[in-house]
mmCIF file of the N, C-alpha and C atoms, coordinates in Angstrom:
data_MODEL
# 
_entry.id   MODEL 
# 
loop_
_atom_site.group_PDB 
_atom_site.id 
_atom_site.type_symbol 
_atom_site.label_atom_id 
_atom_site.label_alt_id 
_atom_site.label_comp_id 
_atom_site.label_asym_id 
_atom_site.label_entity_id 
_atom_site.label_seq_id 
_atom_site.pdbx_PDB_ins_code 
_atom_site.Cartn_x 
_atom_site.Cartn_y 
_atom_site.Cartn_z 
_atom_site.occupancy 
_atom_site.B_iso_or_equiv 
_atom_site.pdbx_formal_charge 
_atom_site.auth_seq_id 
_atom_site.auth_comp_id 
_atom_site.auth_asym_id 
_atom_site.auth_atom_id 
_atom_site.pdbx_PDB_model_num 
ATOM 1   N N  . MET A 1 1  ? 1.186   29.689 3.262  1.00 0.00 ? 1  MET A N  1 
ATOM 2   C CA . MET A 1 1  ? 0.267   28.583 3.263  1.00 0.00 ? 1  MET A CA 1 
ATOM 3   C C  . MET A 1 1  ? -1.011  28.979 2.530  1.00 0.00 ? 1  MET A C  1 
ATOM 4   N N  . ILE A 1 2  ? -1.570  28.036 1.831  1.00 0.00 ? 2  ILE A N  1 
ATOM 5   C CA . ILE A 1 2  ? -2.831  28.298 1.154  1.00 0.00 ? 2  ILE A CA 1 
ATOM 6   C C  . ILE A 1 2  ? -3.942  27.993 2.142  1.00 0.00 ? 2  ILE A C  1 
ATOM 7   N N  . SER A 1 3  ? -4.465  29.057 2.715  1.00 0.00 ? 3  SER A N  1 
ATOM 8   C CA . SER A 1 3  ? -5.482  28.937 3.748  1.00 0.00 ? 3  SER A CA 1 
ATOM 9   C C  . SER A 1 3  ? -6.285  30.226 3.764  1.00 0.00 ? 3  SER A C  1 
ATOM 10  N N  . PHE A 1 4  ? -7.600  30.107 3.778  1.00 0.00 ? 4  PHE A N  1 
ATOM 11  C CA . PHE A 1 4  ? -8.418  31.306 3.874  1.00 0.00 ? 4  PHE A CA 1 
ATOM 12  C C  . PHE A 1 4  ? -9.750  30.983 4.529  1.00 0.00 ? 4  PHE A C  1 
ATOM 13  N N  . SER A 1 5  ? -10.383 32.017 5.041  1.00 0.00 ? 5  SER A N  1 
ATOM 14  C CA . SER A 1 5  ? -11.669 31.882 5.720  1.00 0.00 ? 5  SER A CA 1 
ATOM 15  C C  . SER A 1 5  ? -12.727 32.662 4.974  1.00 0.00 ? 5  SER A C  1 
ATOM 16  N N  . ILE A 1 6  ? -13.929 32.098 4.933  1.00 0.00 ? 6  ILE A N  1 
ATOM 17  C CA . ILE A 1 6  ? -15.104 32.773 4.401  1.00 0.00 ? 6  ILE A CA 1 
ATOM 18  C C  . ILE A 1 6  ? -16.189 32.588 5.448  1.00 0.00 ? 6  ILE A C  1 
ATOM 19  N N  . GLY A 1 7  ? -16.514 33.655 6.126  1.00 0.00 ? 7  GLY A N  1 
ATOM 20  C CA . GLY A 1 7  ? -17.470 33.551 7.229  1.00 0.00 ? 7  GLY A CA 1 
ATOM 21  C C  . GLY A 1 7  ? -16.891 32.667 8.318  1.00 0.00 ? 7  GLY A C  1 
ATOM 22  N N  . GLU A 1 8  ? -17.643 31.647 8.703  1.00 0.00 ? 8  GLU A N  1 
ATOM 23  C CA . GLU A 1 8  ? -17.173 30.720 9.735  1.00 0.00 ? 8  GLU A CA 1 
ATOM 24  C C  . GLU A 1 8  ? -16.453 29.505 9.147  1.00 0.00 ? 8  GLU A C  1 
ATOM 25  N N  . ALA A 1 9  ? -16.389 29.416 7.810  1.00 0.00 ? 9  ALA A N  1 
ATOM 26  C CA . ALA A 1 9  ? -15.723 28.291 7.149  1.00 0.00 ? 9  ALA A CA 1 
ATOM 27  C C  . ALA A 1 9  ? -14.250 28.620 6.915  1.00 0.00 ? 9  ALA A C  1 
ATOM 28  N N  . ARG A 1 10 ? -13.403 27.591 6.978  1.00 0.00 ? 10 ARG A N  1 
ATOM 29  C CA . ARG A 1 10 ? -11.970 27.775 6.742  1.00 0.00 ? 10 ARG A CA 1 
ATOM 30  C C  . ARG A 1 10 ? -11.497 26.709 5.756  1.00 0.00 ? 10 ARG A C  1 
ATOM 31  N N  . PHE A 1 11 ? -10.693 27.119 4.785  1.00 0.00 ? 11 PHE A N  1 
ATOM 32  C CA . PHE A 1 11 ? -10.118 26.226 3.796  1.00 0.00 ? 11 PHE A CA 1 
ATOM 33  C C  . PHE A 1 11 ? -8.619  26.130 4.012  1.00 0.00 ? 11 PHE A C  1 
ATOM 34  N N  . ASN A 1 12 ? -8.085  24.918 4.116  1.00 0.00 ? 12 ASN A N  1 
ATOM 35  C CA . ASN A 1 12 ? -6.644  24.664 4.198  1.00 0.00 ? 12 ASN A CA 1 
ATOM 36  C C  . ASN A 1 12 ? -6.289  23.665 3.106  1.00 0.00 ? 12 ASN A C  1 
ATOM 37  N N  . TYR A 1 13 ? -5.318  24.011 2.281  1.00 0.00 ? 13 TYR A N  1 
ATOM 38  C CA . TYR A 1 13 ? -4.841  23.085 1.259  1.00 0.00 ? 13 TYR A CA 1 
ATOM 39  C C  . TYR A 1 13 ? -3.674  22.313 1.862  1.00 0.00 ? 13 TYR A C  1 
ATOM 40  N N  . ARG A 1 14 ? -3.881  21.012 2.093  1.00 0.00 ? 14 ARG A N  1 
ATOM 41  C CA . ARG A 1 14 ? -2.879  20.172 2.739  1.00 0.00 ? 14 ARG A CA 1 
ATOM 42  C C  . ARG A 1 14 ? -2.531  18.994 1.846  1.00 0.00 ? 14 ARG A C  1 
ATOM 43  N N  . THR A 1 15 ? -1.364  18.423 2.076  1.00 0.00 ? 15 THR A N  1 
ATOM 44  C CA . THR A 1 15 ? -0.942  17.208 1.397  1.00 0.00 ? 15 THR A CA 1 
ATOM 45  C C  . THR A 1 15 ? -0.334  16.276 2.436  1.00 0.00 ? 15 THR A C  1 
ATOM 46  N N  . VAL A 1 16 ? -0.613  14.983 2.329  1.00 0.00 ? 16 VAL A N  1 
ATOM 47  C CA . VAL A 1 16 ? -0.093  14.010 3.291  1.00 0.00 ? 16 VAL A CA 1 
ATOM 48  C C  . VAL A 1 16 ? 0.427   12.777 2.565  1.00 0.00 ? 16 VAL A C  1 
ATOM 49  N N  . ALA A 1 17 ? 1.218   11.981 3.274  1.00 0.00 ? 17 ALA A N  1 
ATOM 50  C CA . ALA A 1 17 ? 1.814   10.774 2.706  1.00 0.00 ? 17 ALA A CA 1 
ATOM 51  C C  . ALA A 1 17 ? 1.265   9.530  3.397  1.00 0.00 ? 17 ALA A C  1 
ATOM 52  N N  . VAL A 1 18 ? 1.147   8.473  2.625  1.00 0.00 ? 18 VAL A N  1 
ATOM 53  C CA . VAL A 1 18 ? 0.878   7.147  3.183  1.00 0.00 ? 18 VAL A CA 1 
ATOM 54  C C  . VAL A 1 18 ? 2.203   6.394  3.084  1.00 0.00 ? 18 VAL A C  1 
ATOM 55  N N  . ILE A 1 19 ? 2.853   6.215  4.238  1.00 0.00 ? 19 ILE A N  1 
ATOM 56  C CA . ILE A 1 19 ? 4.166   5.557  4.283  1.00 0.00 ? 19 ILE A CA 1 
ATOM 57  C C  . ILE A 1 19 ? 3.975   4.203  4.950  1.00 0.00 ? 19 ILE A C  1 
ATOM 58  N N  . ILE A 1 20 ? 4.265   3.138  4.191  1.00 0.00 ? 20 ILE A N  1 
ATOM 59  C CA . ILE A 1 20 ? 4.103   1.771  4.689  1.00 0.00 ? 20 ILE A CA 1 
ATOM 60  C C  . ILE A 1 20 ? 5.479   1.107  4.738  1.00 0.00 ? 20 ILE A C  1 
ATOM 61  N N  . HIS A 1 21 ? 5.803   0.518  5.893  1.00 0.00 ? 21 HIS A N  1 
ATOM 62  C CA . HIS A 1 21 ? 7.072   -0.171 6.071  1.00 0.00 ? 21 HIS A CA 1 
ATOM 63  C C  . HIS A 1 21 ? 6.825   -1.449 6.870  1.00 0.00 ? 21 HIS A C  1 
ATOM 64  N N  . ASP A 1 22 ? 7.202   -2.575 6.328  1.00 0.00 ? 22 ASP A N  1 
ATOM 65  C CA . ASP A 1 22 ? 7.015   -3.879 6.986  1.00 0.00 ? 22 ASP A CA 1 
ATOM 66  C C  . ASP A 1 22 ? 5.573   -4.096 7.455  1.00 0.00 ? 22 ASP A C  1 
ATOM 67  N N  . GLY A 1 23 ? 4.622   -3.640 6.653  1.00 0.00 ? 23 GLY A N  1 
ATOM 68  C CA . GLY A 1 23 ? 3.224   -3.845 6.985  1.00 0.00 ? 23 GLY A CA 1 
ATOM 69  C C  . GLY A 1 23 ? 2.639   -2.849 7.962  1.00 0.00 ? 23 GLY A C  1 
ATOM 70  N N  . TYR A 1 24 ? 3.412   -1.842 8.362  1.00 0.00 ? 24 TYR A N  1 
ATOM 71  C CA . TYR A 1 24 ? 2.938   -0.810 9.288  1.00 0.00 ? 24 TYR A CA 1 
ATOM 72  C C  . TYR A 1 24 ? 2.792   0.515  8.551  1.00 0.00 ? 24 TYR A C  1 
ATOM 73  N N  . VAL A 1 25 ? 1.776   1.285  8.921  1.00 0.00 ? 25 VAL A N  1 
ATOM 74  C CA . VAL A 1 25 ? 1.552   2.612  8.350  1.00 0.00 ? 25 VAL A CA 1 
ATOM 75  C C  . VAL A 1 25 ? 2.041   3.646  9.362  1.00 0.00 ? 25 VAL A C  1 
ATOM 76  N N  . LEU A 1 26 ? 2.835   4.611  8.890  1.00 0.00 ? 26 LEU A N  1 
ATOM 77  C CA . LEU A 1 26 ? 3.354   5.672  9.759  1.00 0.00 ? 26 LEU A CA 1 
ATOM 78  C C  . LEU A 1 26 ? 2.254   6.689  10.049 1.00 0.00 ? 26 LEU A C  1 
ATOM 79  N N  . LEU A 1 27 ? 1.965   6.884  11.332 1.00 0.00 ? 27 LEU A N  1 
ATOM 80  C CA . LEU A 1 27 ? 1.019   7.895  11.802 1.00 0.00 ? 27 LEU A CA 1 
ATOM 81  C C  . LEU A 1 27 ? 1.711   8.763  12.844 1.00 0.00 ? 27 LEU A C  1 
ATOM 82  N N  . HIS A 1 28 ? 1.161   9.924  13.102 1.00 0.00 ? 28 HIS A N  1 
ATOM 83  C CA . HIS A 1 28 ? 1.714   10.767 14.161 1.00 0.00 ? 28 HIS A CA 1 
ATOM 84  C C  . HIS A 1 28 ? 0.575   11.460 14.901 1.00 0.00 ? 28 HIS A C  1 
ATOM 85  N N  . ARG A 1 29 ? 0.901   11.938 16.089 1.00 0.00 ? 29 ARG A N  1 
ATOM 86  C CA . ARG A 1 29 ? -0.086  12.635 16.921 1.00 0.00 ? 29 ARG A CA 1 
ATOM 87  C C  . ARG A 1 29 ? 0.652   13.632 17.796 1.00 0.00 ? 29 ARG A C  1 
ATOM 88  N N  . ALA A 1 30 ? 0.168   14.853 17.811 1.00 0.00 ? 30 ALA A N  1 
ATOM 89  C CA . ALA A 1 30 ? 0.729   15.866 18.706 1.00 0.00 ? 30 ALA A CA 1 
ATOM 90  C C  . ALA A 1 30 ? 0.242   15.588 20.122 1.00 0.00 ? 30 ALA A C  1 
ATOM 91  N N  . ASP A 1 31 ? 1.044   15.935 21.105 1.00 0.00 ? 31 ASP A N  1 
ATOM 92  C CA . ASP A 1 31 ? 0.688   15.696 22.510 1.00 0.00 ? 31 ASP A CA 1 
ATOM 93  C C  . ASP A 1 31 ? -0.656  16.308 22.895 1.00 0.00 ? 31 ASP A C  1 
ATOM 94  N N  . TYR A 1 32 ? -0.981  17.440 22.305 1.00 0.00 ? 32 TYR A N  1 
ATOM 95  C CA . TYR A 1 32 ? -2.204  18.153 22.682 1.00 0.00 ? 32 TYR A CA 1 
ATOM 96  C C  . TYR A 1 32 ? -3.432  17.709 21.880 1.00 0.00 ? 32 TYR A C  1 
ATOM 97  N N  . GLU A 1 33 ? -3.275  16.773 20.935 1.00 0.00 ? 33 GLU A N  1 
ATOM 98  C CA . GLU A 1 33 ? -4.399  16.322 20.117 1.00 0.00 ? 33 GLU A CA 1 
ATOM 99  C C  . GLU A 1 33 ? -4.861  14.942 20.546 1.00 0.00 ? 33 GLU A C  1 
ATOM 100 N N  . ASN A 1 34 ? -6.111  14.619 20.277 1.00 0.00 ? 34 ASN A N  1 
ATOM 101 C CA . ASN A 1 34 ? -6.637  13.300 20.641 1.00 0.00 ? 34 ASN A CA 1 
ATOM 102 C C  . ASN A 1 34 ? -6.877  12.433 19.407 1.00 0.00 ? 34 ASN A C  1 
ATOM 103 N N  . PHE A 1 35 ? -6.226  12.767 18.288 1.00 0.00 ? 35 PHE A N  1 
ATOM 104 C CA . PHE A 1 35 ? -6.377  11.973 17.070 1.00 0.00 ? 35 PHE A CA 1 
ATOM 105 C C  . PHE A 1 35 ? -5.025  11.756 16.403 1.00 0.00 ? 35 PHE A C  1 
ATOM 106 N N  . TRP A 1 36 ? -4.947  10.713 15.596 1.00 0.00 ? 36 TRP A N  1 
ATOM 107 C CA . TRP A 1 36 ? -3.744  10.375 14.842 1.00 0.00 ? 36 TRP A CA 1 
ATOM 108 C C  . TRP A 1 36 ? -3.920  10.843 13.402 1.00 0.00 ? 36 TRP A C  1 
ATOM 109 N N  . GLY A 1 37 ? -2.818  11.130 12.726 1.00 0.00 ? 37 GLY A N  1 
ATOM 110 C CA . GLY A 1 37 ? -2.893  11.575 11.341 1.00 0.00 ? 37 GLY A CA 1 
ATOM 111 C C  . GLY A 1 37 ? -1.713  11.087 10.530 1.00 0.00 ? 37 GLY A C  1 
ATOM 112 N N  . LEU A 1 38 ? -1.815  11.261 9.238  1.00 0.00 ? 38 LEU A N  1 
ATOM 113 C CA . LEU A 1 38 ? -0.717  10.935 8.325  1.00 0.00 ? 38 LEU A CA 1 
ATOM 114 C C  . LEU A 1 38 ? 0.258   12.109 8.283  1.00 0.00 ? 38 LEU A C  1 
ATOM 115 N N  . PRO A 1 39 ? 1.554   11.846 8.094  1.00 0.00 ? 39 PRO A N  1 
ATOM 116 C CA . PRO A 1 39 ? 2.525   12.937 8.044  1.00 0.00 ? 39 PRO A CA 1 
ATOM 117 C C  . PRO A 1 39 ? 2.326   13.797 6.795  1.00 0.00 ? 39 PRO A C  1 
ATOM 118 N N  . GLY A 1 40 ? 2.501   15.088 6.956  1.00 0.00 ? 40 GLY A N  1 
ATOM 119 C CA . GLY A 1 40 ? 2.351   16.026 5.847  1.00 0.00 ? 40 GLY A CA 1 
ATOM 120 C C  . GLY A 1 40 ? 2.058   17.399 6.389  1.00 0.00 ? 40 GLY A C  1 
ATOM 121 N N  . GLY A 1 41 ? 1.481   18.244 5.562  1.00 0.00 ? 41 GLY A N  1 
ATOM 122 C CA . GLY A 1 41 ? 1.171   19.586 6.032  1.00 0.00 ? 41 GLY A CA 1 
ATOM 123 C C  . GLY A 1 41 ? 0.616   20.457 4.936  1.00 0.00 ? 41 GLY A C  1 
ATOM 124 N N  . ARG A 1 42 ? 0.628   21.753 5.179  1.00 0.00 ? 42 ARG A N  1 
ATOM 125 C CA . ARG A 1 42 ? 0.030   22.716 4.265  1.00 0.00 ? 42 ARG A CA 1 
ATOM 126 C C  . ARG A 1 42 ? 0.940   23.029 3.081  1.00 0.00 ? 42 ARG A C  1 
ATOM 127 N N  . VAL A 1 43 ? 0.289   23.292 1.967  1.00 0.00 ? 43 VAL A N  1 
ATOM 128 C CA . VAL A 1 43 ? 0.982   23.636 0.730  1.00 0.00 ? 43 VAL A CA 1 
ATOM 129 C C  . VAL A 1 43 ? 1.146   25.148 0.667  1.00 0.00 ? 43 VAL A C  1 
ATOM 130 N N  . GLU A 1 44 ? 2.330   25.604 0.260  1.00 0.00 ? 44 GLU A N  1 
ATOM 131 C CA . GLU A 1 44 ? 2.609   27.032 0.101  1.00 0.00 ? 44 GLU A CA 1 
ATOM 132 C C  . GLU A 1 44 ? 2.115   27.500 -1.266 1.00 0.00 ? 44 GLU A C  1 
ATOM 133 N N  . ILE A 1 45 ? 1.893   28.791 -1.402 1.00 0.00 ? 45 ILE A N  1 
ATOM 134 C CA . ILE A 1 45 ? 1.461   29.358 -2.676 1.00 0.00 ? 45 ILE A CA 1 
ATOM 135 C C  . ILE A 1 45 ? 2.526   29.103 -3.742 1.00 0.00 ? 45 ILE A C  1 
ATOM 136 N N  . LEU A 1 46 ? 2.112   28.727 -4.929 1.00 0.00 ? 46 LEU A N  1 
ATOM 137 C CA . LEU A 1 46 ? 2.966   28.397 -6.090 1.00 0.00 ? 46 LEU A CA 1 
ATOM 138 C C  . LEU A 1 46 ? 3.793   27.124 -5.895 1.00 0.00 ? 46 LEU A C  1 
ATOM 139 N N  . GLU A 1 47 ? 3.452   26.308 -4.919 1.00 0.00 ? 47 GLU A N  1 
ATOM 140 C CA . GLU A 1 47 ? 4.173   25.065 -4.643 1.00 0.00 ? 47 GLU A CA 1 
ATOM 141 C C  . GLU A 1 47 ? 3.274   23.899 -5.040 1.00 0.00 ? 47 GLU A C  1 
ATOM 142 N N  . SER A 1 48 ? 3.813   22.943 -5.788 1.00 0.00 ? 48 SER A N  1 
ATOM 143 C CA . SER A 1 48 ? 3.020   21.771 -6.150 1.00 0.00 ? 48 SER A CA 1 
ATOM 144 C C  . SER A 1 48 ? 2.859   20.865 -4.924 1.00 0.00 ? 48 SER A C  1 
ATOM 145 N N  . SER A 1 49 ? 1.836   20.039 -4.931 1.00 0.00 ? 49 SER A N  1 
ATOM 146 C CA . SER A 1 49 ? 1.570   19.198 -3.763 1.00 0.00 ? 49 SER A CA 1 
ATOM 147 C C  . SER A 1 49 ? 2.689   18.193 -3.512 1.00 0.00 ? 49 SER A C  1 
ATOM 148 N N  . ASP A 1 50 ? 3.329   17.663 -4.571 1.00 0.00 ? 50 ASP A N  1 
ATOM 149 C CA . ASP A 1 50 ? 4.408   16.699 -4.350 1.00 0.00 ? 50 ASP A CA 1 
ATOM 150 C C  . ASP A 1 50 ? 5.659   17.365 -3.775 1.00 0.00 ? 50 ASP A C  1 
ATOM 151 N N  . VAL A 1 51 ? 5.968   18.578 -4.215 1.00 0.00 ? 51 VAL A N  1 
ATOM 152 C CA . VAL A 1 51 ? 7.106   19.321 -3.662 1.00 0.00 ? 51 VAL A CA 1 
ATOM 153 C C  . VAL A 1 51 ? 6.819   19.699 -2.213 1.00 0.00 ? 51 VAL A C  1 
ATOM 154 N N  . ALA A 1 52 ? 5.581   20.116 -1.940 1.00 0.00 ? 52 ALA A N  1 
ATOM 155 C CA . ALA A 1 52 ? 5.192   20.463 -0.570 1.00 0.00 ? 52 ALA A CA 1 
ATOM 156 C C  . ALA A 1 52 ? 5.300   19.247 0.343  1.00 0.00 ? 52 ALA A C  1 
ATOM 157 N N  . LEU A 1 53 ? 4.885   18.087 -0.145 1.00 0.00 ? 53 LEU A N  1 
ATOM 158 C CA . LEU A 1 53 ? 4.946   16.882 0.672  1.00 0.00 ? 53 LEU A CA 1 
ATOM 159 C C  . LEU A 1 53 ? 6.387   16.503 1.002  1.00 0.00 ? 53 LEU A C  1 
ATOM 160 N N  . ALA A 1 54 ? 7.273   16.562 0.029  1.00 0.00 ? 54 ALA A N  1 
ATOM 161 C CA . ALA A 1 54 ? 8.692   16.267 0.289  1.00 0.00 ? 54 ALA A CA 1 
ATOM 162 C C  . ALA A 1 54 ? 9.258   17.243 1.321  1.00 0.00 ? 54 ALA A C  1 
ATOM 163 N N  . ARG A 1 55 ? 8.896   18.531 1.214  1.00 0.00 ? 55 ARG A N  1 
ATOM 164 C CA . ARG A 1 55 ? 9.364   19.541 2.177  1.00 0.00 ? 55 ARG A CA 1 
ATOM 165 C C  . ARG A 1 55 ? 8.827   19.249 3.572  1.00 0.00 ? 55 ARG A C  1 
ATOM 166 N N  . GLU A 1 56 ? 7.537   18.957 3.670  1.00 0.00 ? 56 GLU A N  1 
ATOM 167 C CA . GLU A 1 56 ? 6.933   18.670 4.972  1.00 0.00 ? 56 GLU A CA 1 
ATOM 168 C C  . GLU A 1 56 ? 7.552   17.425 5.610  1.00 0.00 ? 56 GLU A C  1 
ATOM 169 N N  . LEU A 1 57 ? 7.838   16.399 4.828  1.00 0.00 ? 57 LEU A N  1 
ATOM 170 C CA . LEU A 1 57 ? 8.460   15.194 5.381  1.00 0.00 ? 57 LEU A CA 1 
ATOM 171 C C  . LEU A 1 57 ? 9.865   15.487 5.889  1.00 0.00 ? 57 LEU A C  1 
ATOM 172 N N  . ARG A 1 58 ? 10.614  16.332 5.182  1.00 0.00 ? 58 ARG A N  1 
ATOM 173 C CA . ARG A 1 58 ? 11.937  16.740 5.681  1.00 0.00 ? 58 ARG A CA 1 
ATOM 174 C C  . ARG A 1 58 ? 11.791  17.496 6.997  1.00 0.00 ? 58 ARG A C  1 
ATOM 175 N N  . GLU A 1 59 ? 10.809  18.382 7.081  1.00 0.00 ? 59 GLU A N  1 
ATOM 176 C CA . GLU A 1 59 ? 10.595  19.157 8.308  1.00 0.00 ? 59 GLU A CA 1 
ATOM 177 C C  . GLU A 1 59 ? 10.186  18.265 9.472  1.00 0.00 ? 59 GLU A C  1 
ATOM 178 N N  . GLU A 1 60 ? 9.324   17.282 9.221  1.00 0.00 ? 60 GLU A N  1 
ATOM 179 C CA . GLU A 1 60 ? 8.794   16.447 10.299 1.00 0.00 ? 60 GLU A CA 1 
ATOM 180 C C  . GLU A 1 60 ? 9.692   15.268 10.660 1.00 0.00 ? 60 GLU A C  1 
ATOM 181 N N  . LEU A 1 61 ? 10.387  14.706 9.670  1.00 0.00 ? 61 LEU A N  1 
ATOM 182 C CA . LEU A 1 61 ? 11.174  13.494 9.910  1.00 0.00 ? 61 LEU A CA 1 
ATOM 183 C C  . LEU A 1 61 ? 12.667  13.751 10.001 1.00 0.00 ? 61 LEU A C  1 
ATOM 184 N N  . GLY A 1 62 ? 13.109  14.944 9.660  1.00 0.00 ? 62 GLY A N  1 
ATOM 185 C CA . GLY A 1 62 ? 14.529  15.271 9.743  1.00 0.00 ? 62 GLY A CA 1 
ATOM 186 C C  . GLY A 1 62 ? 15.068  15.731 8.407  1.00 0.00 ? 62 GLY A C  1 
ATOM 187 N N  . GLN A 1 63 ? 16.021  16.643 8.451  1.00 0.00 ? 63 GLN A N  1 
ATOM 188 C CA . GLN A 1 63 ? 16.566  17.235 7.230  1.00 0.00 ? 63 GLN A CA 1 
ATOM 189 C C  . GLN A 1 63 ? 17.275  16.229 6.334  1.00 0.00 ? 63 GLN A C  1 
ATOM 190 N N  . ASN A 1 64 ? 17.657  15.076 6.875  1.00 0.00 ? 64 ASN A N  1 
ATOM 191 C CA . ASN A 1 64 ? 18.361  14.075 6.073  1.00 0.00 ? 64 ASN A CA 1 
ATOM 192 C C  . ASN A 1 64 ? 17.419  13.172 5.293  1.00 0.00 ? 64 ASN A C  1 
ATOM 193 N N  . VAL A 1 65 ? 16.119  13.366 5.427  1.00 0.00 ? 65 VAL A N  1 
ATOM 194 C CA . VAL A 1 65 ? 15.133  12.549 4.725  1.00 0.00 ? 65 VAL A CA 1 
ATOM 195 C C  . VAL A 1 65 ? 14.987  13.066 3.298  1.00 0.00 ? 65 VAL A C  1 
ATOM 196 N N  . ASP A 1 66 ? 15.186  12.174 2.333  1.00 0.00 ? 66 ASP A N  1 
ATOM 197 C CA . ASP A 1 66 ? 15.011  12.517 0.925  1.00 0.00 ? 66 ASP A CA 1 
ATOM 198 C C  . ASP A 1 66 ? 13.813  11.725 0.414  1.00 0.00 ? 66 ASP A C  1 
ATOM 199 N N  . ALA A 1 67 ? 12.629  12.286 0.596  1.00 0.00 ? 67 ALA A N  1 
ATOM 200 C CA . ALA A 1 67 ? 11.388  11.586 0.253  1.00 0.00 ? 67 ALA A CA 1 
ATOM 201 C C  . ALA A 1 67 ? 11.208  11.531 -1.251 1.00 0.00 ? 67 ALA A C  1 
ATOM 202 N N  . GLN A 1 68 ? 10.823  10.377 -1.734 1.00 0.00 ? 68 GLN A N  1 
ATOM 203 C CA . GLN A 1 68 ? 10.461  10.202 -3.131 1.00 0.00 ? 68 GLN A CA 1 
ATOM 204 C C  . GLN A 1 68 ? 8.941   10.068 -3.175 1.00 0.00 ? 68 GLN A C  1 
ATOM 205 N N  . VAL A 1 69 ? 8.295   11.105 -3.644 1.00 0.00 ? 69 VAL A N  1 
ATOM 206 C CA . VAL A 1 69 ? 6.837   11.148 -3.661 1.00 0.00 ? 69 VAL A CA 1 
ATOM 207 C C  . VAL A 1 69 ? 6.342   10.442 -4.907 1.00 0.00 ? 69 VAL A C  1 
ATOM 208 N N  . GLY A 1 70 ? 5.462   9.467  -4.693 1.00 0.00 ? 70 GLY A N  1 
ATOM 209 C CA . GLY A 1 70 ? 4.904   8.693  -5.805 1.00 0.00 ? 70 GLY A CA 1 
ATOM 210 C C  . GLY A 1 70 ? 3.623   9.311  -6.324 1.00 0.00 ? 70 GLY A C  1 
ATOM 211 N N  . ARG A 1 71 ? 2.782   8.473  -6.833 1.00 0.00 ? 71 ARG A N  1 
ATOM 212 C CA . ARG A 1 71 ? 1.543   8.928  -7.468 1.00 0.00 ? 71 ARG A CA 1 
ATOM 213 C C  . ARG A 1 71 ? 0.490   9.336  -6.442 1.00 0.00 ? 71 ARG A C  1 
ATOM 214 N N  . LEU A 1 72 ? -0.442  10.129 -6.894 1.00 0.00 ? 72 LEU A N  1 
ATOM 215 C CA . LEU A 1 72 ? -1.575  10.532 -6.083 1.00 0.00 ? 72 LEU A CA 1 
ATOM 216 C C  . LEU A 1 72 ? -2.452  9.316  -5.814 1.00 0.00 ? 72 LEU A C  1 
ATOM 217 N N  . LEU A 1 73 ? -2.775  9.073  -4.539 1.00 0.00 ? 73 LEU A N  1 
ATOM 218 C CA . LEU A 1 73 ? -3.631  7.938  -4.185 1.00 0.00 ? 73 LEU A CA 1 
ATOM 219 C C  . LEU A 1 73 ? -5.101  8.329  -4.149 1.00 0.00 ? 73 LEU A C  1 
ATOM 220 N N  . TRP A 1 74 ? -5.408  9.456  -3.521 1.00 0.00 ? 74 TRP A N  1 
ATOM 221 C CA . TRP A 1 74 ? -6.782  9.924  -3.473 1.00 0.00 ? 74 TRP A CA 1 
ATOM 222 C C  . TRP A 1 74 ? -6.837  11.381 -3.042 1.00 0.00 ? 74 TRP A C  1 
ATOM 223 N N  . MET A 1 75 ? -8.008  11.967 -3.216 1.00 0.00 ? 75 MET A N  1 
ATOM 224 C CA . MET A 1 75 ? -8.261  13.324 -2.766 1.00 0.00 ? 75 MET A CA 1 
ATOM 225 C C  . MET A 1 75 ? -9.443  13.267 -1.806 1.00 0.00 ? 75 MET A C  1 
ATOM 226 N N  . ALA A 1 76 ? -9.419  14.131 -0.807 1.00 0.00 ? 76 ALA A N  1 
ATOM 227 C CA . ALA A 1 76 ? -10.527 14.193 0.136  1.00 0.00 ? 76 ALA A CA 1 
ATOM 228 C C  . ALA A 1 76 ? -10.921 15.636 0.347  1.00 0.00 ? 76 ALA A C  1 
ATOM 229 N N  . GLU A 1 77 ? -12.212 15.865 0.430  1.00 0.00 ? 77 GLU A N  1 
ATOM 230 C CA . GLU A 1 77 ? -12.720 17.184 0.774  1.00 0.00 ? 77 GLU A CA 1 
ATOM 231 C C  . GLU A 1 77 ? -13.430 17.061 2.094  1.00 0.00 ? 77 GLU A C  1 
ATOM 232 N N  . ASN A 1 78 ? -13.098 17.938 3.021  1.00 0.00 ? 78 ASN A N  1 
ATOM 233 C CA . ASN A 1 78 ? -13.711 17.906 4.343  1.00 0.00 ? 78 ASN A CA 1 
ATOM 234 C C  . ASN A 1 78 ? -14.065 19.332 4.722  1.00 0.00 ? 78 ASN A C  1 
ATOM 235 N N  . PHE A 1 79 ? -15.331 19.665 4.676  1.00 0.00 ? 79 PHE A N  1 
ATOM 236 C CA . PHE A 1 79 ? -15.756 21.027 4.971  1.00 0.00 ? 79 PHE A CA 1 
ATOM 237 C C  . PHE A 1 79 ? -16.448 21.069 6.294  1.00 0.00 ? 79 PHE A C  1 
# 
């Protein structure tokens, strides 16, 4: 995973999907968290963000999922 710390700051390179079906957006939440998020995860070293997203969707939604990743919608920086 592309993740590193500098002092008290931590950087994680993540990619997520916006999946819309019948007017609903797919969100998920872990039992131990109090917030909802878009499906996705961390990018591995030498892995493009679209390949990482397809891999993360297979891991989260099941090995039979063949995600077709479209265009980049936006980028966000959160420090």
